[in-house]
N, C-alpha and C positions, 0 to 999 in steps of 0.2 A: 581664377583662383585656384591653385592646386590643393588635391585633397590629399592628407597624409593618412597613414593607415592608424593612428591615435585619435582622428576624429570621429565621434560615433553619434547616430541618433536614435530615436526609439520609433519600434516598428509600429504602424498604424495600425495592425492586426492583434497583436500577441503583446505589444507594449512591451516586449526584452530589448536590450540595448544592445545596438547592432553598428557596423560599421558604417560610415555616412556614404562610402562608394557603392555599397551593397545594393544590388538587381533584385537578388531575392533572399529571405528571410531563412536565416541558418537553423530557427528554432521552429517555426510554424510552417515553414515553406511555403509559405504565399510570395508572389511576384511585388516588387513595390515600382513596378513602372506602368502599373494599368490605371486606368480612368477610375476604379475602384479605389486605388490605394490613394490617387491624389484626392479624389473627393474626401474620403476619411480624414484626411492631412487638413486640407481647407476648411472641415468642420470642425477643428479644434478652436479653442477661445482665441489663440492668439501665434504665431509663427514661431519656429522653434529653431535656432539655430544650431548648427551641428556643434556638440561639445567637444572641447579638448580633453583629453586622458586626463589632467590634473583637474581640471575643474570639475569633470565627473566624480572624482574620489572626493573631492571638498565638499561637494553639496549634499547635504544631510539627506537622509534616506526617508522618503516619506512611508509613515506606519501605516499598514495594512489592516484592517478591521478583519478578523476572524469570526466566520459567522459560524463555525462549528471546527470544533478543537477534541480530537478523541482518538482512541485505537480499539482496534477490535477486542470484544471480549473472549474470555477463556472456554466459554460456551462453544467457540469453534473447534475446540479439542475435546467436545463432551464423548466422540467415539474414540479416539485414541485413549482418554484415561479410560475407558470401560474396559479395553482390550488390555491396557497395561494393569489394570487392575487382575485380571484373569491371569496373566503370566506373573504375576509377584505372587497370588494364591499359588501357581505352580510352582513357585520358586521355593515358597513356604513349605510347602508338600514335600519335595525333593531334600530341604533342609531337615525338616525335623521329622520325616516318616522312615524308619529303617527299613525299607524294601528288602533287603538282603537277609533279615529275619523273619522273613516271612516263613509260615511252616509249610513245608513240602519241597522247601529249595535246600537242597543237599548240599552245601558249601562247605568247604573248610574253614576254618577261623582266618586264614591268612587270604583267602581270596573274599572274607565277608569283609575283614577290615579294609582291603584296598576297596572294594564297590562302595563302602559308607563313604572312604576319605573322597572318591569322584562324584557320589551323589552329592556331598555336601557343597564341592567345589564347584558343580553343575548347577546348583541352587543357588550359590551366591553370585557366581558368574550371570546368570540369567536376570538377577534381580537388580545388580549393579548397571546392566546394560541397558535394562529397560526403565530405570528410573533416570540414568544421562540422559537417555533418548526423549522423556517426557520432559526434562529440566530443557535441553535443549531445544526443543518445539517450544515451550511455553514463554522461555525467554526471545525467543526470534519472534511471537508473537506479539508480547509486550513491546516489542522493539520498533515495530511497524506504527506508524503515526500518519494521523490523516487531518489534514488542515484546509478548511473550502473559505474561502472569499467573494465577493463579488465579482471578481475578474476571473479567478483558477481554482484549482485544486492542486494542493500540494501532498505527495505521496513520499515518504520516508522508511526505508526497510534496511534490515543487515545488523549484525552486531559485530563482526570483526572488519568489512568491509561493507562500510556505510554507505548507501545510494539514496539519493534525492531525485524526482521527478515531479514534474506539474502538467496539467492538463487545463486549456483553457476552456473557460467557460461557455464562450461559443462555439466550441466544438461538439457541445453536447446536442444527440441527437433525439434519444428515447430514455425514456428513466423510470424504473419498475422497484417496486418494493414487497418485497417477499418475508412472511414472518409466518412459523409453524404454530403450534397450538402452545408448544413447548417455549419459542421463541416470545409468545405473547405474554406468558406466565413468567418469565425469567425478567422482560422487559428488551431484549434486544430484537434485531432484523436485520434483514440483509437488503442493500440498495444496489442495484445494477444499472451501469449506464451503457447506452449504444452510441458510439460517438465516431467522427471522422479522422480523428487524431489515429495517423499512422502507426504509432508506437502502444498505443491504449485503444484500440478499435472497441475493447469491452472491458470497464472499469469497474470493480466491484467492491463495494466496501460491506467486508462480513463481518456479521453479526455485532453490530455496532448498537451502543446504547443511543438512545433518541432517534430511533431509524426513520420514525414518522416527520420528526421536524425536519432532520438531514433532508428527506425527501420534497419537503415543501419550499426549503433553502434553496436548493438546488434548482428546483422546477422554475421558481420565481426567477432565481437569478441568472439561469441559462437563458429565459424569454428575456431579461434585460440587455444581456449582452449581445443577442441577437439584433436588437434594433441598434443597440449602440456602436455595434460593427458592420450594420446593413445587411445581415447575413439570412439569407433563406435557405431555410435545408430541403431540397428535393428529395421526394420520395422515390 
């Protein structure tokens, strides 16, 4: 039978849709002509014939249950807010404090007026720049989204150029949870993953709420995914 480019199948490793004639998955990089790949295909409930492009489009998508769905907390920007507050204070002083009238400065009326105008312009400009930078960073942070299912981790970010990526759960090698005293007080934490994925060798959930629950979810899901895909991580 001649295989056309419209025929597809599912990668036995990452479950992405690929061409039926593919020898190597373009998503996870695994070779599909190995004994391990054949064993995974044989272990499935039943044989699955390659789908035509029309059949794949008409098939209803199976909903994937999200085990975790959240975004980073604004506590990530705590340091930026402190620095921004200091700069805004300086801007306020420049606007309201007439340094050109300090006793001892011998300035003509024209020079004092010119310095006063530039002082106010500098303060207003500094305040606007700081406010815009903080707003942009906060908006970019809130546009970051994490979704964790039993098989993978979805990650999307970007404001004007929206990007989405995923990480297969069986690629997770190690997981760590970090929570400072302040993190514990406000209910956030950072979960760090070490993976075998070339695009994301280290993946970080930074300052997310429910970090302990997320840690347990990924730990259980990664172990289950390893058993499902017959993956053994070598140290």
